[in-house]
C-alpha positions as CSV (number, residue, x, y, z in Angstrom):
1,M,-72.1,-62.9,-136.4
2,A,-70.8,-61.3,-139.5
3,F,-72.5,-58.3,-141.1
4,G,-71.9,-59.0,-144.8
5,P,-70.2,-57.1,-147.6
6,W,-70.2,-53.4,-147.0
7,H,-67.1,-52.7,-149.1
8,R,-68.0,-50.2,-151.9
9,S,-65.5,-50.4,-154.7
10,R,-67.1,-47.8,-156.9
11,R,-66.0,-44.2,-156.8
12,R,-68.4,-41.9,-155.0
13,K,-69.8,-39.1,-157.0
14,D,-71.3,-37.0,-154.3
15,H,-69.5,-36.0,-151.1
16,T,-71.8,-33.1,-150.2
17,S,-74.1,-33.2,-147.2
18,R,-77.8,-32.9,-147.8
19,R,-80.5,-32.2,-145.3
20,G,-81.8,-35.6,-144.1
21,R,-78.6,-37.5,-144.8
22,I,-75.4,-38.6,-143.0
23,G,-73.7,-39.2,-146.3
24,P,-74.6,-39.7,-150.0
25,A,-77.7,-41.8,-150.3
26,A,-77.6,-42.5,-146.6
27,G,-80.2,-42.5,-143.9
28,S,-82.4,-39.6,-142.7
29,V,-81.9,-37.3,-139.8
30,S,-84.7,-39.2,-138.0
31,G,-82.6,-42.3,-138.5
32,V,-79.6,-40.7,-136.7
33,D,-81.9,-39.4,-134.0
34,D,-83.4,-42.8,-133.5
35,L,-80.0,-44.4,-133.3
36,L,-78.8,-41.9,-130.7
37,A,-82.1,-42.1,-128.7
38,D,-81.7,-45.9,-128.5
39,L,-78.1,-45.5,-127.4
40,A,-79.3,-43.3,-124.6
41,R,-81.7,-46.0,-123.5
42,V,-79.8,-49.3,-124.0
43,R,-78.4,-51.4,-121.2
44,I,-75.5,-53.6,-122.4
45,G,-74.7,-56.1,-119.7
46,A,-72.7,-54.5,-116.8
47,T,-71.2,-51.8,-119.0
48,F,-71.5,-48.1,-118.1
49,N,-73.7,-46.2,-120.6
50,Q,-72.1,-42.8,-120.7
51,Y,-75.1,-41.5,-122.7
52,A,-77.5,-42.3,-119.8
53,E,-75.5,-42.5,-116.7
54,A,-73.3,-40.1,-114.6
55,G,-70.5,-40.7,-112.1
56,P,-69.2,-38.6,-109.2
57,D,-66.8,-36.7,-111.5
58,D,-69.4,-35.8,-114.1
59,V,-70.5,-32.2,-114.8
60,P,-74.2,-31.6,-114.5
61,G,-76.0,-32.9,-117.5
62,A,-73.0,-34.9,-118.6
63,A,-74.9,-37.8,-120.3
64,G,-76.7,-35.3,-122.5
65,L,-73.5,-33.5,-123.4
66,R,-71.8,-36.7,-124.5
67,L,-74.8,-37.5,-126.7
68,A,-74.6,-34.0,-128.2
69,N,-70.8,-34.4,-128.8
70,L,-71.6,-37.6,-130.7
71,R,-74.4,-35.9,-132.7
72,A,-72.0,-33.0,-133.7
73,Y,-69.3,-35.5,-134.6
74,L,-71.5,-37.4,-137.0
75,A,-72.9,-34.2,-138.5
76,E,-69.4,-32.9,-139.3
77,R,-68.6,-36.2,-141.1
78,A,-71.6,-36.1,-143.3
79,G,-69.5,-37.0,-146.4
80,A,-67.4,-39.7,-144.7
81,D,-66.7,-42.7,-146.9
82,V,-65.0,-44.9,-144.2
83,V,-66.3,-46.4,-141.0
84,A,-63.6,-47.6,-138.6
85,L,-64.9,-49.9,-135.9
86,G,-62.9,-50.5,-132.8
87,E,-63.5,-52.5,-129.6
88,A,-65.3,-50.7,-126.8
89,A,-65.5,-47.4,-125.0
90,G,-62.5,-46.8,-122.7
91,Y,-62.3,-45.0,-119.4
92,Q,-59.8,-42.4,-120.8
93,G,-61.7,-41.6,-123.9
94,M,-65.2,-42.4,-125.1
95,R,-66.5,-42.8,-121.5
96,W,-66.1,-39.0,-121.2
97,S,-66.2,-37.6,-124.7
98,G,-69.0,-39.8,-126.1
99,I,-66.9,-40.4,-129.3
100,A,-64.9,-43.6,-130.1
101,F,-61.1,-43.3,-129.9
102,T,-61.5,-39.7,-128.7
103,S,-60.5,-38.1,-125.4
104,E,-61.4,-34.8,-123.8
105,R,-58.0,-33.4,-125.0
106,D,-59.2,-34.1,-128.5
107,L,-62.4,-32.2,-127.8
108,A,-60.3,-29.3,-126.5
109,R,-58.4,-29.2,-129.8
110,W,-61.6,-29.2,-131.8
111,G,-63.3,-26.5,-129.8
112,E,-67.0,-25.7,-130.0
113,P,-69.5,-27.3,-130.1
114,Y,-67.7,-30.1,-128.2
115,R,-67.9,-30.1,-124.4
116,P,-65.9,-31.9,-121.8
117,T,-67.8,-33.8,-119.1
118,C,-65.2,-34.6,-116.4
119,T,-64.7,-32.2,-113.5
120,A,-61.6,-33.8,-112.1
121,R,-59.2,-33.7,-115.1
122,R,-58.9,-33.6,-118.9
123,W,-58.3,-37.2,-120.0
124,S,-56.0,-38.3,-122.8
125,E,-56.4,-41.8,-124.3
126,P,-53.2,-43.4,-125.8
127,S,-55.0,-45.3,-128.5
128,G,-57.1,-42.3,-129.5
129,T,-54.0,-40.1,-129.6
130,I,-52.5,-42.5,-132.2
131,V,-55.7,-42.7,-134.2
132,H,-56.3,-39.0,-134.5
133,R,-52.6,-38.3,-135.2
134,V,-52.7,-40.8,-138.1
135,L,-56.0,-39.3,-139.5
136,D,-54.6,-35.8,-139.2
137,E,-51.4,-36.8,-141.0
138,L,-53.5,-38.3,-143.8
139,G,-55.9,-35.4,-144.0
140,A,-58.7,-37.9,-143.3
141,E,-60.2,-36.8,-140.0
142,R,-63.6,-36.1,-141.6
143,R,-63.4,-38.9,-144.1
144,V,-63.5,-41.5,-141.3
145,I,-66.3,-42.1,-138.8
146,L,-64.9,-43.8,-135.7
147,W,-67.2,-46.1,-133.8
148,N,-66.9,-49.0,-131.3
149,T,-68.3,-52.5,-131.5
150,V,-69.5,-52.0,-127.9
151,P,-70.4,-48.3,-127.7
152,T,-70.6,-48.3,-123.9
153,H,-67.8,-48.8,-121.3
154,P,-67.0,-52.3,-120.0
155,H,-65.1,-51.9,-116.7
156,R,-64.0,-54.3,-113.9
157,P,-66.5,-54.7,-111.1
158,G,-66.2,-51.8,-108.6
159,Q,-63.5,-50.1,-110.7
160,P,-65.2,-47.6,-112.9
161,L,-61.9,-46.1,-114.1
162,S,-60.7,-49.4,-115.6
163,N,-61.2,-51.3,-118.9
164,R,-62.1,-54.9,-119.3
165,R,-62.4,-57.0,-122.5
166,P,-66.1,-57.0,-123.5
167,G,-67.9,-60.4,-123.2
168,V,-69.7,-62.2,-125.9
169,A,-73.1,-60.8,-124.9
170,D,-71.7,-57.3,-124.8
171,V,-70.3,-57.6,-128.3
172,E,-73.5,-59.1,-129.7
173,A,-75.6,-56.3,-128.2
174,G,-73.2,-53.5,-129.2
175,A,-72.8,-54.8,-132.7
176,A,-76.4,-54.1,-133.4
177,F,-75.7,-50.4,-133.1
178,A,-72.6,-50.7,-135.4
179,R,-74.8,-52.4,-138.0
180,R,-77.3,-49.6,-137.8
181,L,-74.6,-46.9,-138.2
182,I,-73.1,-48.7,-141.2
183,D,-76.6,-49.0,-142.8
184,L,-77.1,-45.2,-142.3
185,V,-73.6,-44.1,-143.6
186,R,-73.3,-46.7,-146.4
187,P,-69.5,-46.2,-146.6
188,R,-67.2,-47.3,-149.4
189,I,-65.3,-49.4,-146.9
190,V,-65.6,-50.6,-143.3
191,V,-62.4,-51.1,-141.3
192,A,-62.2,-53.6,-138.5
193,V,-59.7,-52.1,-135.9
194,G,-58.7,-55.1,-134.0
195,R,-59.9,-58.7,-133.7
196,I,-63.2,-58.1,-131.8
197,A,-64.4,-55.8,-134.6
198,E,-63.2,-58.3,-137.2
199,S,-65.1,-61.1,-135.5
200,V,-68.4,-59.3,-136.1
201,L,-67.7,-57.7,-139.4
202,G,-66.2,-60.8,-141.1
203,E,-65.3,-60.6,-144.8
204,G,-67.2,-57.4,-145.2
205,A,-64.4,-55.4,-143.6
206,T,-60.7,-54.7,-144.0
207,Y,-58.7,-55.6,-140.9
208,V,-56.0,-53.3,-139.3
209,R,-54.1,-53.8,-136.1
210,H,-55.6,-52.1,-133.0
211,P,-53.2,-49.3,-132.0
212,A,-53.1,-50.5,-128.3
213,N,-50.3,-52.6,-126.9
214,G,-47.7,-51.5,-129.3
215,G,-49.9,-51.6,-132.4
216,G,-49.6,-48.0,-133.4
217,A,-47.2,-48.4,-136.3
218,A,-49.1,-51.3,-137.7
219,F,-52.4,-49.3,-137.4
220,A,-50.9,-46.3,-139.2
221,T,-49.5,-48.5,-142.0
222,G,-52.8,-50.2,-142.5
223,M,-54.8,-47.0,-142.6
224,R,-52.4,-45.4,-145.1
225,E,-52.8,-48.4,-147.4
226,I,-56.6,-48.4,-147.1
227,L,-57.0,-44.7,-147.7
228,G,-54.3,-44.7,-150.4
229,Q,-56.0,-47.5,-152.4
230,M,-59.3,-45.5,-152.3
231,V,-57.8,-42.5,-154.1
232,D,-59.4,-42.2,-157.6
233,R,-61.1,-45.5,-157.2
């Protein structure tokens, strides 16, 4: 299932945030609220929905806090012109923070209004550390919205603190949310971070290597090229 051509080659004229919009000419606040409300209700296979569920190490009200983190994250990136789509929520990152490629240590760096949700420790995700370091180096943290093809956490049976590759049904169900986000943001370019994202985005996206399993340098090179080519376009 490919989503179609979302690449926007024209130069954007308006990077300001307006009431009722994620980005220039993008969707309404109600559209974002509807997306987040549906995220909090969805059941994607046997994945853990961190916006609806809580585990033994969660603070009280953790699911709502994670949804609030995601809402604040999207609001801060109201002028973003890139959506970077990864694979799935991981147990060291999005499972706790509610934000793709983002750990609780990232939330601590960002400060208010972001809130951690784990009582046992402050998690740090290797892939997310690479992603945010690259975005920081490029001065692009708020130009890029990070999202995952599967926005909930696939884990091995009986092992909530583990990651598993999402199945075909997981990807198909999660991809519907990615499509809605892209329709709301209407970015200049969509980046497929890894092969799972590429499989659903098709020719409508630019591929970069996922930073996991030794892919950090290739990811950084790919993002530098993409963002560099967008300058003054």
